N, C-alpha and C positions, 0 to 999 in steps of 0.2 A: 391427419385429423379424424379419419374414419375410426381410429382406435378408440375414440371417446364417444362415438355416437351410441354405443351400447349402454352408456350411463343414463341417458334420457331422464326418466322420472324416478329413479331409485333414490330412496331417502333413508337415512339412519338417524337415530336420536342424536341431536346436537351436531348433525353432519349434513351439509347440503352440497350437491355436486354443481359445479359451475361449468356450463356448456361452452364449447369452443365458439369463437366468433364465426358468424356466417359469412364474413368477408372472405372472398376467394383468395386474395393475395395481399399480404401486408409486407411491405419492405422491412427487412430485419437488420439488426446489428449482429453480424456473424452469420452462421449457417441458419437458414430459416427452420421454423418448427421446433420439434424437440431437440434439446441439446445432445451432443454426441454421447453415446452410451459406451463406456469402456468394455471391450470384449472380456469375457470370462476365460482368459487363457490360464488354465489351472493345471495343465499337465506337468508332470515332473520332467526336469531337464530344460524347461523353458526359461529364458532370461529376457525380461521385459524392460524396455527403456521407455520411460513415461515422463514427459516434460509438460507440466500443466500447473497452474496456480489454483489449487483446490484445497479446501480445508476439511471436507467431509462433514459429517453430522456433528453438532455441538450440543452441549447440555448445561443445565444449571446444577451446581453441586456446592454444598457447604460441608467441608470436611475438617475434622479435628486435627490438630497438629500431632505429629509423631505417632500416628497410628501404625500398627503392625499388620502385615498382610493376612496373617492367620488368626488374629484376635477374635474372640467370640462376640464381643460387643461390636455393634455396627459403628463405624467411624463417621457415619452420615448424620448431620444435624439438621433439624427442621427450623431452627432459630438460632441467632447469635447469642441469645440469653440462655440457651440450654447448657447445663453444667459442663458437659464434656467439651464444649467449644469456648467456654469462658477464658481458659488459659491460652488459647491461641487457635486460629483457624485459617484455612485457605478457602477461597471461594472463586467460582466463576458463575456469573449471573447473567442470564438473558433477560433484558429489561422488559417489564410489562408496559401496558398503556397508562398514560396519565388520564385519570378519570375526572379530576378536579384541578383547578388552578393552584391548589395547595400541594398536590402530589409532586414528589421529587424522585429522581433516579428513574426516569420513565420516558417513553416516546410521546412527544407532544403532538406531532403532526407528520404526515407523509402524503406526498402527492406529486403532481407535475406542475411545470410552469407552462402556461398556455401561450398562444401566439401573441397575446397582448401583454405578456410578461406578468400575468396575474397567477397567483397560486390557486390550484384546484385540488382540494383535499380528497383523499381516498376515504372510503367507508370501512371502518374496522368490522370484520366479520366474526372472527373467533381466534382462539389460540390453537396452534397445532403442534403436538397433540393438545387435547383439551387441558391437560395438566401435565407438567413436567414430571418425569419419574422421581426426581429428588427436589421437588419444589420447596423453597424455603422462604422464611420471613426475615428480612434484613432489619436494619436500624438506621433511620434518618439521623439520629443523634450521633451514631458512630460512623456515618458515611457509608454504610453497607447497603447496596440495593437489594430489593426482593429478587429472588430467582424464579423465573417463570419459563414458559415455552415461547416460541417465536410467534409473531403476529401475522395473520392472514387478512388481506384487504381486498375490497372490490373497487375497481377503478375503471369504469366503462369508458372514460375519456381517453384511455390509452390501451386499446385492444391490441392483442398480438395473435399469432396463429393458433395458440392453444386456449384462448379465452381472454379474460381481463382481470384475473386475480393475481395478487402479488404477495410474496412472503418477505417479511422484513425481520432481520435478526440483528439486534444490537447487543453485544456481549462485553462485559467488563470483568477482568480478573483482578484479584487483590488478596490482601491478608490483613490480619489484625488480632486483637484480643479485647478484653472488657474495657480497655482504656481508649481504644480508637482503632482506626484502620488506615491502610495505605492502598491507593489504587495502583494497579500494575498496568496491564495491557488493555487496550480498547479496540474494538472492531465493529464495523457496521456494514451489513450486506443486504442488498435488495435483489430479489429474484422474480422474474416472471415465471409463474408456476401453475400447475393444475394437478388434480388428483390422479393417482394410478394405483391399480390393484397390486399388492405385494404381500402374499401370504407367506410369512417366514417361519411358520410352525409354532407349536405351543411352547418350545423351549427358549424362544427369542424374547428379548426385553427391549424396551426403548433405550435410547442413548443415555449413558451416565454411569456413575459409580455403582457397583453391584457386587454381590458375592456369587461367584460362578466358577466354572471349570475353565482355567486358563492353561495353555501349554507353555511351559518355561523350560528352555534347554532340552526340548524333546520329551519332557515329562508332564503328564496331566496333573494339574494341581488345583484344588479348590481353595480360593483365596478372594480377598477384596481387590477389586481392580476396576478400571474404566472399560466399558464395553459399548459397542455400537453394531448395528446391522452391517453386514459386509456387502460387497458387490455381488450382484446376481447375474449381470450381463443382459438384463432385460429392462433396466431403468437407470436413469441418473438421478437418484433421489437426493434431495437436499435435506430432507427430514422425514422420519418414518413414525407412524403411529401403529405399533404392533397390535394393540387391542382392536383397532378399527380395520386392520389388514389393508391399510392404505399408506401411500407415501405421496410427497409432492414432487412430481417430475418437473425438471427445469426446462424452460423454453428460452428462446432468444427474445431480446427486447425489440420493440418496434423502433424503427429508425427515426431520427430527428425529434426525439422526445427527451426533454430535460426533467429529471426528478429532483425533488427536494426532501430532506429529512431534518426534523428538528427534535432535539433532545434536551431535557432539563435535568441537571445533575448537581449534587452537592459538592462533588470533587471532580474536577476536569482532568482528563488525561493530559500528559505533557510531553514535550520533546518533538520529535520529527514523525511525520506520517507518510505512508505510502498508499497510493490509490490505484485501482483498476477502473478508471473513469477518464473523462476528458472535459475540457472547458470548465474546471471547477471554480466555484466561488464560495468562500467560507466566511462565516460570521460568528463571533464569540462576544457575548454581552453578559453583564452581571445584573442580577435582580436580587439585591440584598445579599444573602448568603448562598444564593443559587446562581448557577451559570447556565446560560442558554447557548447551545452549540447547534449551528445550522449549516448545512452544506447543500449546494445545488450543483448538479453536474449531469452530463450525458453519459450513457453507458458506452463501453468500448469493446471492440472485437480483438481477441488475443489468440494467436496460433497455439494449438496443441500439437505436440509431436509424440507419436506412439509407434514403437517398433518392437516386434517380438521375434526372437531367434531361438530355435533349439540350440543348446550349447554346441552340439556337434556340427551344426550347419552355420554357425556364426562365422563371418569372414575372419580369417586368421589375424589380420592387422587389428581389427576391432577387439577380438578375443584377447589379444596380447596385452590390452590395456586394463584387464580385469584379473584379479588374483583368483586362481583356480579354487583354493581352499576357502577363502573368506568371502568371495564374490565382490570384493571391494575394488573401486577404481584405484589404480596403483599410484596416482598422483593426488588422491584425496586425503583429507585429514584423518579418516578412520584407519586407513592402511598405514599412514605415516606415524600413527600414535605408537607409544611404547608402553606395553606391548600392543601390537596391532589389534584392532577390534574387528569383529565379524560384521558383515553387512547383510546378514540374512534378513529377509522380510519379503513376504509374498504369500502365496496360497498353500504353503506347506511348512513343515518343520525345517529347521536349518540342518544342513549336512555338508560335510567337506567334499563330498562327491557331487560335482555339478549335474550329474545325471539323476540324482536322487533328491533334488530340491527344485522349488519353483521360486524364482527371484523377481521382485519388482524393484527396479532401480529408478527411484523418483526423487531426485535431489531438490532441495529447496530452490525456489525461483531466484532467490537472492544470493545463492552460494557461488563462490568463485569456482569451485570444482564443477558445479552444475553448468556454468558458462562454458568451461572447457569440454565437458562431456557432450554438450549440445553441438559444439563444433565438430566433435568426433563423429556424431551420428548423422549429421545433415547430409554428407555425401551419400549415405546409404538410403536416404529417403528422397533423393533428387532435390535436396534443398527446398522441400515442400512440406507444408503443414498437413497433418492428418485430418484436422478439423479446426473450425474457427469458433471459439467460445464467445459468449455474450456476457459481459461482466459489469457490475456496479458494486464497488467495495472500497472501503477506506479503513486503515488500521494504523495504530502506533507501532513503532519498530521494537523488536526484541533487543535485549541487552547485547546479544551476539552481533546483531546487525549494526548497532550503534558503536561497537568497539572501534576505537581509533578515529571517531568522527571529530571534526573541529569543535572546540569547546563552545563556540558561539551557537552551535546547533543544540547544545545539551542543557538548555534552561529547564530546570525541574519544575518551574512554576507555571508554564504555559505551553501552548502549541507554538512551535517556531516555524513550521512550514509543512508543505506537502509536495510530494513528487509523484507523478503518474506517467505511466508508459504502457504501450500495448505490446512491448517486447515479451517474448517467452521467458527469457532470463534477463536479469538486470543486476547492477552493482548493489552490494550490501550498503545500507545506511544512506545518509544524505550525500549529495555530490561532494567529492574530495577537492580540496583547494590546492592548486599547484602554485607555490609562491614564486616560482621562476617565470612561468608563463602568465601568472595572474589570472588563471581560469578556474572555474568550477567544472569539474569533469565527471561524467556519468556514462558508464559503458552499458550498452544494451545489446541483446542478441536474439535473433529470431530467424526463421526460414525466409528465404528471398521471395518465395511464392506461397500463395494460399493453396488450399486443397483444390481449388478450381484452376490452378496453374496461372493465376493472375499475380502480377508483381504486387507484393504486399507493401502498403503505404504506412510508414512509421509515424508515431505520435508521441510527443513528449510535452508535458506540462510541469512547470515548476512555479509554485506559489510560496513565497518566502517573506517573512516580516521584513519591512524596510530597515529596521534597526539591526536585525540580525545580519543582513547583507552588508550594512555599513560596518558592523563589528568585524566581519571577516576581512574586509578590505581596508579598515581603518579610515573610512570616509567621514566627511562632515555631513551635515543635514542638507547640503546643496543638492540640486537635482542630479540624478544619476542617468547615464546612458549605458547601453549594452550592445554587444554583438553576440550572436548565437551561431555556432558553427557545428556542422556534422562532419566528423573526421573519420574516414574509412581506415581500416587496418593498414593500408599501404600509404597513409598520410595524405591522400587526396581529399579535397573538400567536396562533400555531397551537396546536391541542390535540395533546399528546403524552404518552406514559407515560414518566416519567423516574426515574432512580435514581442513587444515589451510594453506593459502598462503599469503605472504606479498610482494607487488610489487607496484611501482609507488606511494608510499604514502598512500596505502590502504591495509587493512587487509580483506581477504576473508575467511569466515568460512562457513562450509557446514555440514549438517547432513541429511542423507537420509536412507530410508528403515526401520524406526521405525514404531510402530503401535500406534493407538489411543485407548482410547477415550480422556483423558484430561491430558497428560503428561506436564512436565515443561522441557524446554530446558535450560541447564546450560552451559555457556562458562566461563572457568577460565583461565586467562592469568597469566603468571609468567615469571620472569627473573632470570637467574642463577646469583648468586653473583660472581663478578669478582675474579679470583684467584690471590692472591698476591705472586709474585715471589721475594725472597730475592735478593738484589743487591750484586753481588760478590765483595769481597775486592780486589783491585788491588795488584798484587805481585810486589815488588820492583825489578827493573832490576839490576843484579850484576855489580859492578864497575870493571874496568880493573885493573889487578895486577900491582903495580908499579915495576920499574926496581930494581935490587938488589943493591941499594946504601945503604951503612951503615948509619944508622940513629937511633935516639932514638925511642924506641918502643912507638908508639902512644897510647893514651888512647882510648880504643875501644868505638865506638858509641853505644848507647843503641839500642837494637833490637826494631824495630817499632812494636807497639801493634795494631792489627786490631781493627777497630771501630765496635762495636757490632751492628748487624741489628736486630731491634725489629720486630718480626713477630707478626701480629695481631692475638690474640687468637681466636679460633673458638667461635662464639656466641651461647650459649645454649638457646634453646627455652623451655618454659614450657607450660603446658596445665592446664586450670582451667575449672570448670563446672559452668555454669550460668543458673539460673532458673527464669522463668516468668510464674506463674500459673502452668499449666501442660506442658509448653514448656521447653525443656532442650536443651542448646547449649554448645558445646565445643569450647573454644577460645584458640588458640595456637599462642604464640608470645614471643618475648624477655621479654616484660613486659605486660603480658596479663591483660586486664581489661574487665569487662562485659559491653555489650552495654546498652544504655539507656533503663531503664525499667526492666532490669534483675538484679538479686542479686547473689552474689557468694555463691555457695553451700559449 
């Protein structure tokens, strides 16, 4: 906190410093105070392993289709009506504030849920930077948002160790032309943040598309490209304002604080979402041609794993898993491509000589090869996190992540669900459905211990539309029950606290308190067969006795025979054993059959 006391009463035009809270100790989500700052390991010969869910700085850009990197005309548009963008454009837009009830494609509200479950709104302070480098005007008629900078808020009801200001960035990607547009990806992130000095020099620019010197295949080349300030080793900046020589340093969230975010849009994102949060509650409602998307959730702590080796000092067993020339993980998709692609990427130019390059190996958190590489590195870090980040984010999944997902998840007209975990690495896409075991499976991976050598407690939340869950299982609208299991790699069942709630057309599953390193979360839904109750046979009402008038004895009516009620016999299930190589599965059903590729034993 002492780092910020020098800011005291300094003021710039359009710029006010927010002092840290005077509270001595505030319990945090993740490591207290400033978030972990990545080391500036920039020497040649260094190979860095970095497992973290980080997006870096983001920008608003509206770019004409089919631009050439070396063209003289700028491909950047300031409006969708500009001539060069009429025939087609790509955009990424950081949403601005809603200033009136008529505004659309904007942030309506942000704040916290207090102890009485009431919403407490934050106060918008400014955009940071004051203006995005490539700010543009969208079109409500075409469904294109305005592209602005991120929003900075003041929220004194939720202080943290660095103050009480929060940075909110909601970004939408899409494309279109003069006839209309399509929304692509969507993401929303909340950060606890405060200002930090970062003088990057006169040659630096804010984040976004620009014409600058880029190094391509070892050659300096002036061209159009996307550029952002790099790591300095002195700050973990979520956004930078080069003109102001400031950035926003990330801090940990205060504990036991639930945040809400409300957005109004003309076109809603669709499909499946992933979150870095816990206890989520989402709401989607329509207001004429507009959609209101609201989400409430607590932040979550996620382990970061970072390890640097010089190539010559790397343990031989670990080094053998990476190709010397390309720096690729030998079981990864880049190395297995035909021809193999290089995996250069770090703080130097690429080079086939591992002693003449600097490599940062940072796989996507959702990649299968990332999961395997994390397993490789954990023994060399004592199965322990380097740091514990503090996160609040939600995003739609990319096409690569959704590849192979069950069709019930892929509704292009709406959000079908959200999954959230505090694992360092996790499965791509929504949970996979195992038709044999009838389970929704999701693999997660993380160190067993935090950076404080405390056993790390796992968290898993699954929110899914009720009709989507029933689509997967082929269920009716009758009530659904569920079991949630945490299965270790050796097949044992881990202890966890689990829950299921169904309300307002959504199912909420939760598993908390399990341990890592790479368990699989299994959710199994089932419906009890309806009980058939036999219909009782009506008893005839007795007729009144006639008066005693002499008469011939009548022929008695036949006694009515009750109609038999056929009760449905109980259906017996049988079990068969199916074999595929060394894999053995049991299949239990009325008419069990082995899955494709398996043979009956």
